[in-house]
C-alpha positions in Angstrom: 0.1 0.0 0.0 1.4 3.5 -0.9 1.4 6.4 1.5 3.2 7.6 4.5 2.3 7.7 8.0 4.0 11.0 9.5 5.0 10.6 13.0 6.0 14.3 13.4 3.9 17.2 12.1 2.5 20.1 14.0 -0.9 21.9 14.5 -1.4 25.6 15.2 -4.3 25.5 17.7 -7.7 27.1 16.6 -8.5 30.4 18.5 -11.5 28.9 20.3 -9.7 25.8 21.7 -9.4 26.8 25.3 -12.1 29.6 25.7 -14.7 27.2 24.3 -13.9 24.7 27.1 -14.1 26.8 30.2 -16.8 28.9 32.0 -17.3 32.4 30.6 -15.6 34.0 33.7 -12.3 32.2 33.0 -12.1 32.9 29.2 -9.7 35.8 29.7 -7.4 33.6 31.9 -6.9 30.8 29.7 -5.0 31.2 26.2 -6.9 33.3 23.9 -6.3 35.2 20.8 -6.1 39.0 20.4 -6.0 40.7 17.2 -3.2 43.3 17.4 -1.9 45.5 14.6 -2.9 43.0 11.9 -1.6 39.9 13.7 -3.3 37.2 15.8 -1.5 37.2 19.4 -2.2 34.6 21.9 -2.4 35.9 25.5 -1.9 33.7 28.6 -1.4 35.3 32.0 1.4 37.9 31.4 2.7 36.3 28.4 2.1 37.2 24.7 2.8 34.6 22.1 2.9 35.8 18.4 3.0 33.5 15.6 6.0 34.4 13.4 5.4 34.0 9.5 8.8 32.0 9.2 7.3 29.4 11.6 4.7 27.9 9.1 5.6 27.7 5.5 3.8 24.8 4.0 2.0 25.7 0.7 3.6 29.1 0.4 5.7 30.4 -2.4 9.4 31.3 -1.4 8.9 34.9 -2.5 6.2 35.1 0.2 8.3 33.7 3.1 9.5 36.9 4.9 9.6 37.9 8.4 6.6 39.1 10.3 3.7 37.9 12.2 0.8 35.8 11.0 -3.0 36.2 11.5 -5.5 33.4 11.3 -7.3 35.1 8.2 -4.2 34.9 6.2 -3.0 31.7 7.3 -3.4 28.4 5.3 -6.5 26.5 6.8 -4.7 23.3 6.9 -2.5 24.7 9.7 -5.4 24.7 12.3 -8.4 23.1 10.8 -8.5 19.3 10.8 -10.8 18.9 7.5 -8.5 21.3 5.6 -5.4 19.4 6.8 -6.6 16.0 5.6 -7.0 17.7 2.1 -3.3 18.7 2.3 -2.4 15.2 3.6 -4.3 13.6 0.6 -2.4 15.7 -1.7 0.8 14.8 -0.1 0.4 11.2 0.2 0.0 11.1 4.0 -2.1 8.4 5.4 -2.0 9.5 8.9 -0.3 12.3 10.9 0.8 12.7 14.5 0.8 16.4 15.5 2.9 18.2 18.1 1.1 21.3 19.8 2.3 24.9 19.1 0.8 27.3 21.9 1.6 24.7 24.6 4.8 24.3 23.0 6.3 20.8 22.3 5.6 19.1 25.6 3.4 21.5 27.4 6.2 23.9 28.7 3.7 26.9 28.4 1.7 25.5 31.2 4.6 24.4 33.3 5.7 28.2 33.4 2.2 29.3 34.4 1.8 30.8 37.8 -1.8 29.3 38.4 -1.1 25.6 38.3 -4.8 24.7 38.9 -5.8 26.6 35.9 -2.9 25.2 33.9 -4.0 21.6 34.7 -7.4 22.7 33.4 -5.8 24.0 30.2 -3.8 20.7 29.8 -6.9 18.6 30.1 -8.7 20.9 27.6 -5.9 20.5 25.0 -6.0 16.7 25.3 -9.9 16.7 25.1 -9.6 18.8 21.9 -6.7 16.8 20.4 -8.7 13.4 20.9 -12.3 14.7 20.3 -11.9 17.5 17.9 -8.8 17.3 15.9 -8.4 13.5 15.6 -12.3 13.0 16.1 -12.9 15.2 13.0 -11.2 12.6 10.7 -11.0 9.2 12.3 -8.1 7.3 11.2 -6.1 10.2 10.0 -4.5 11.5 13.1 -2.6 9.7 15.8 -3.7 11.6 19.0 -0.7 13.0 20.9 -1.4 14.4 24.4 0.6 16.4 26.8 0.9 16.3 30.6 1.2 18.5 33.7 4.9 18.4 33.9 5.2 19.8 37.4 3.2 16.9 38.9 4.1 13.4 37.9 1.2 11.8 39.9 -1.4 14.0 38.1 0.6 13.3 34.8 0.2 9.6 35.3 -3.6 10.1 36.1 -3.8 12.3 32.9 -2.0 9.6 30.8 -4.6 7.0 31.8 -7.5 9.4 31.3 -6.3 10.3 27.8 -5.6 6.7 27.0 -9.2 5.7 27.9 -10.5 8.4 25.5 -8.5 7.1 22.6 -5.1 8.9 22.9 -2.3 7.1 21.1 0.9 8.9 22.4 2.2 11.4 24.9 4.7 14.1 24.5 7.6 14.6 26.9 10.8 16.7 27.3 14.1 15.5 25.7 15.7 16.9 28.9 13.4 17.8 32.0 16.4 19.2 33.9 16.7 22.0 31.4 13.1 22.8 32.5 14.1 23.0 36.0 12.6 19.6 36.9 14.4 16.5 38.0 16.2 14.5 35.5 15.5 10.9 34.6 18.2 9.9 36.9 16.5 11.4 39.9 17.5 9.2 42.9 13.8 9.5 44.4 12.1 8.5 41.1 10.4 11.7 40.5 9.0 10.5 37.1 8.1 7.0 38.1 4.3 7.8 38.6 4.2 9.1 35.0 6.3 6.3 33.7 4.3 3.7 35.3 1.1 4.9 33.6 2.8 5.1 30.2 4.1 1.5 30.8 0.6 0.4 31.8 -1.2 2.0 28.7 1.5 1.2 26.2 1.4 4.7 24.7 4.8 5.8 23.2 6.6 8.7 24.6 7.2 11.2 21.8 10.2 13.5 22.3 10.7 16.5 19.9 14.0 18.3 19.7 13.5 21.8 21.4 11.3 20.3 24.0 13.8 21.2 26.6 13.2 24.8 25.7 16.7 25.1 24.3 18.6 24.2 21.1 22.3 23.8 21.1 24.3 26.6 19.6 27.8 27.8 19.8 27.6 31.5 20.7 24.9 34.1 20.9 25.9 35.6 17.6 26.1 32.4 15.6 23.7 32.3 12.6 20.6 30.2 12.7 22.2 27.6 10.5 24.4 26.6 13.5 21.6 25.7 15.8 19.7 24.1 12.8 22.8 22.0 12.2 23.3 21.1 15.9 19.6 20.7 17.0 19.7 16.8 16.5 22.3 16.7 19.3 19.6 17.2 21.9 18.1 13.8 21.0 21.5 12.4 21.3 21.6 13.6 24.8 18.2 12.3 25.3 19.0 8.9 24.1 22.0 8.8 26.3 19.8 9.6 29.4 17.3 6.9 28.6 20.1 4.2 27.9 21.6 4.9 31.3 18.7 5.8 33.5 17.5 2.2 34.3 14.1 3.5 33.3 13.9 1.0 30.4 14.5 -1.9 32.7 12.2 -0.6 35.3 9.4 -0.1 32.8 9.9 -2.7 30.1 6.9 -1.6 27.9 8.2 1.8 27.4 8.6 3.2 23.7 10.6 6.3 23.1 10.2 8.2 19.8 12.7 10.9 18.8 11.2 13.4 16.5 12.8 15.4 14.0 16.5 14.4 14.9 17.4 11.9 11.9 19.2 8.8 12.6 22.7 9.1 11.1 24.1 9.8 14.6 22.6 6.7 16.2 25.2 4.1 15.3 28.0 6.4 16.8 26.0 6.9 20.0 25.4 3.2 20.4 29.1 2.3 19.6 30.1 5.0 21.9 27.9 3.6 24.7 29.2 0.1 24.4 32.8 1.6 24.4 32.2 3.4 27.5 30.7 0.4 29.4 33.7 -1.7 28.3 36.4 0.8 29.0 35.0 2.3 32.2 34.1 -0.6 34.4 34.6 1.5 37.5 31.7 3.7 36.6 29.4 1.0 37.4 30.3 1.6 41.1 31.9 5.0 41.4 30.9 8.5 40.1 33.9 10.2 38.9 32.6 13.5 40.3 32.4 12.1 43.7 36.0 12.6 44.9 35.5 10.5 48.0 34.6 7.7 45.7 31.8 6.5 47.8 30.5 3.3 46.5 27.0 3.7 44.7 24.5 1.4 43.1 25.7 -0.4 39.9 25.0 2.1 37.3 25.8 -0.2 34.3 22.9 -1.4 32.1 21.7 -4.9 32.4 21.3 -5.2 28.5 23.8 -3.8 25.8 23.0 -0.4 24.6 22.1 -2.0 21.2 19.5 -4.3 22.9 17.9 -1.5 24.8 17.7 0.6 21.7 16.2 -1.9 19.5 13.7 -2.8 22.1 12.7 0.6 23.3 13.8 3.6 21.1 12.8 4.8 17.6 14.5 7.3 15.3 12.5 9.5 12.8 13.6 10.8 9.3 12.7 13.5 7.0 15.8 13.4 4.9 18.8 11.5 6.2 20.7 9.7 3.3 23.6 8.6 5.4 21.2 7.2 8.0 19.3 5.3 5.4 22.6 4.0 3.8 23.5 2.6 7.3 19.9 1.5 8.3 21.4 -1.9 9.4 23.2 -0.2 12.2 20.1 1.5 13.5 17.5 -1.3 12.8 14.8 -1.4 10.1 12.3 -2.0 12.8 13.4 1.2 14.7 12.8 4.0 11.9 9.7 6.0 11.0 9.2 8.9 8.8 8.0 12.4 9.1 6.9 15.3 6.8 7.0 18.1 9.5 4.0 20.0 8.1 3.7 23.0 8.2 7.2 23.9 9.2 9.7 25.3 6.5 12.2 22.3 6.5 9.2 19.9 6.0 8.6 18.1 2.7 4.9 19.2 1.7 3.7 18.9 -0.8 6.3 16.5 -2.1 6.6 14.0 0.8 5.9 10.8 -1.3 8.4 11.9 -3.9 11.0 12.6 -1.1 10.4 9.2 0.4 10.6 7.4 -3.0 14.0 9.2 -3.4 15.3 8.4 -0.1 14.3 4.9 0.0 15.3 4.0 -3.4 17.1 0.7 -3.6 15.7 -0.7 -0.3 13.5 -3.8 -0.6 9.8 -3.6 -0.6 9.5 -4.8 3.0 11.8 -2.3 4.3 10.3 0.5 2.5 6.9 -0.4 4.0 8.2 -0.7 7.4 9.7 2.9 7.3 6.8 4.5 5.4 4.0 3.2 7.6 4.5 -0.4 8.9 6.5 0.6 12.0 4.3 3.5 13.0 1.2 1.1 12.7 2.9 -1.3 15.0 4.6 1.3 17.6 1.4 3.4 17.9 -1.0 0.6 17.7 -2.9 2.5 15.1 -5.0 1.5 12.2 -5.3 4.3 9.6 -8.6 5.2 8.1 -7.8 3.4 4.7 -8.0 0.0 6.5 -11.1 0.7 8.8 -14.3 -1.1 7.7 -16.4 1.2 5.5 -13.8 3.7 4.9 -13.7 5.3 1.5 -10.3 6.9 2.1 
């Protein structure tokens, strides 16, 4: 079957998402849109969130891509309207799409930074209701519902994972490095994230991690051009992979699935090789922390499985355009790679996603092409696209 399942796209939330889901008295307190000087500006607490025109470029002529701010009246409807999005997906050969949020940011950092945490939790739940019921519900089988969590409260996060899963959610977004958000890391000695991870392990929903979900991207200096951070941004996901491989969470919660969005895969063989080398050549690190100069003995930090085994069992890379990674696919694993179109961002492949996939995967056997284009996504997300559903005319 032809067609792609894109596991990394984005949605710009419609103006009524939150105000339509709270009492009238709270509408000015949740994220809402104010038209200012020809631009649609989101307001939430004391934060103004503009939408730069360079942020979303799908379907726009290159000559029209200039700095400025967007308004919903000038925006392509597919950016924020599910029915219009499916039209663009059909034209692009996309069978189904997983969409990261925009106003909440990749994993809900906007609500983490809010002053009123009770209202922020209401906003998180409202977003998840909209994602499952309105966005994915508007076109069953065309969207893989991705939800967010209250990052500041792992117990509430676990409850929200279970609630969303019962509604039909298929994935949950998480930070590539929560320590950069001022939160405990995956290595926290008290197991801060365990209530959340227990719920994810129980429901089987994959954790999707988009680069930039730590609210930072790597660069070399404040005056470096944007090309520098664009080049280095996949490193955030390399850092995340190292954390997951050595956090023991993949042993503690054996059903976890970690999807690395928009990072490519060419760096993965090196990271796995380096992890193996480090284990073999630093045996003392299993018992002692090099930064503990008293050399107090600690719990064994070494993994109970090889890095390659952990990766193959739990972690998935995603590609837009990665010729080196595809040429070295055996070192990553044909069952551990999925594809993305990144609609509506400027480095995405719309409206040429199928042509891009055919070029990138040329020379691979039919089974491998199918796995990368849609088969792995069907399995990882336990998702049946509309074209396979009884009575579908898609």
